[in-house]
N, C-alpha and C positions, 0 to 999 in steps of 0.2 A: 485349520480354519483361521481366517483372518479376524482382525478386530471388528466388532460389531459397529455399524454406523452410529455416529453421535446423533442423538435426538435433540429437538428443540429444547426439551426440558433439561437434558444434560448440558447443553450449551448455556442455558440460563443459570444452572447451578455453578458451572465453571467460572462464569464472569459476573454473577450476581446482577443481572439486568432485569428490567421490568417486563411485565407481560406485554405492555404496549410496544416496547422495543422488539420483542420476539415477533409480534404480529407484523410489524413493519418490515423486519428482515424476511419473514415468510412471504410477504408481497414481492419483495425483490427476487427471492428464489423462484416463486411461481412464474414471474415474468421471464426470468432467465431460462427456465425449462421450456417455456412456450416459444421463445425466440431462438433457442439453441439449434433447432433444425434448419433454420434459414441462415443464421449467422453463427460461425464457429466462435462462440464467446469464451468458452473454457474447455479444457481437456475432458474427454469422456470419463476418465477415472475420477475427476473431481466431483462429478454429479452422482457417483455411487455413494459418496459420503460427504455431501455438501456442507453440512453443519460443522464438520471438523475441518475439511480440506479448504473450504472457502471462507466460511464465516468466523470460525474460531481462529483460523490462521490470520485473518485480517484484524479481528477484534482484539486479539492479544496485545496489539500495539497501544491500546487504550491505557494500559498500566504504565507505559513508558513515557507518556506525554507530560510535558511540563504543565504545572497547574494553571498557568495564566496564558497558555498558547491561544492566540487570537487569529492566526492565519496559518493554514496547513496547505501545502501544495503536494498533490499526488501525481507522480510522473507515470505516464503510460497506464492510465486507469483501467483500460479494457472494459470489463463488465462491472467495474465498481469496486474492485478489491485491491488495496484496502480502503481507498478514499471514501467511497459512498457508504460503506459499512460504518466507518468512523463517524461520518456525518449523521447517519441514522441514530447512532448511539449518543449524539449530542455535541460532537466536536464542532465549534464554530468556525466560520471563515474558511470552509474547505473549497479548494480549487482543484478540479479534475482536468487533467490534460490528456487528451486522446486524439491522435491524428487520423485514426480510421473513422471516416464519416459515419459508417453504419453503426459502429460501436458508440459513437457520440450520440446518435439518435436514440439508441438503447438507453444510454445514461440519462438523457433528458426525460424519457418516458419513466424510467425507474425512479428518478428524483421526483417527478410529478406525482406518481402513485404513492410513494412512501412519504412524501412531504419533507424530503431532505433538502435543506437550504444550501445548495451547492452552486458554484459557478463553473460552467463547463467551457473549456477551451478546445475547440475542434481544430487543432493545428499542430504542426510539428514543434517539439520542444525547442530545437535549435533555431527556430525562426521567431521565437517569442522574445520580446524586449526584456522580460524578467522583472522581478520585484522582490524585495526582501520578505522572507517567510520565517515564522517561528519554528516550523517543523516542515521537513521534506520527507515524503515517504515513497516507496516503490516496492513492487512485488514482481519478481521474475522478469524484469525489463531488460537487463543487460549486465555483463560482468562489471565489477566495481569500478575499474578505471574509466570505462565509458559512462557509467552511471554518474560518477562525479563530474564529468564534463557536462552532462545534462543538468545536474543539480546546481552547477556553479552560478548560474544567473539568478538563483533564488537564495543564495547563501549570504547571511550576515554574520558578524562575529559570534553572535549567541545562538545561531540556528542549530537545532538538533536534527540530524538526519537519522531516520529509522528505516532500515532496509531488511526485508525478509530474504534471507539467503540460504544456500544449501551446503552440500558437502565440499564444494570447491572454494569455500571462503578463504582458507589460509593462503592459497596461491593467489587469489584475487587481491588480498590485502598486501601481500608482498609486492605485487606488480604495481598497485596503486601508490604505494609509498615511495616509488621512484620519482613521482611527480607531485605528490601531495603530502602535506603535513596534516596530522589529525590525531585525536585521542579516540581510541576504539574500545568499546565494551561489548562483549558478546553474552547473550543469554540463550539457554536452550528453548527451542520452540515448544509451545503447548500442543501443537497440532501435527508435527512431523518429527519422527525420531532423529533424522539427520539434519533437521532444520535449525536455523539460528536467527535470532533477532539481533541485528547489528546496530548499535548506537554509535554515531560519530559526532564528535563535538570539535570545535575549533578547526574546521576544515579550511585549509587555504593552500594555494599552489606553492610548491617549493621554488625557491629562487633558482634560476638557471645557473648551473655550475660552470665556472670558467675553466677553459682547457688548461 
């Protein structure tokens, strides 16, 4: 038998969040379940244990955020994981970037119903002018080398990047370090046995090597 699905109460105990936050996350989940039939927002396995695989997976980043972060950019937000979840939990200045127009419509409706103060950018990341962020997040968007190319337009010297990654992280880090300098710290995921919360600081392009 597999692990029993996490309940809202179990989620609240894990992260010590308020009843109001749970209610707002439940609104997000209800909307997700109603829209899932028309738009493939998340994988079917995720909806068998949504409070663990979606909400805990996203919300665990809360513990890694700098105390004075005022602008967070979430790359490839999809159905709002992790960016919208963090906004519901109280993170200020959240920008959600999602190029799929249907998913962007979902995000707008979810933000309206949950009262999450987010800014939604319905465009491709590589077409954005970019701006400095305190934190950049992403979940399941791309391998790390490609992810850093996406993130580059939002990186400042003090930016913290928080990426939810899986079992292939070691190889991705090795490949990324061919073109990027960074300080990396890895923490075990609270939601997935093979998952990792990757924290990157001081990310900058490596100088081109001379032949």
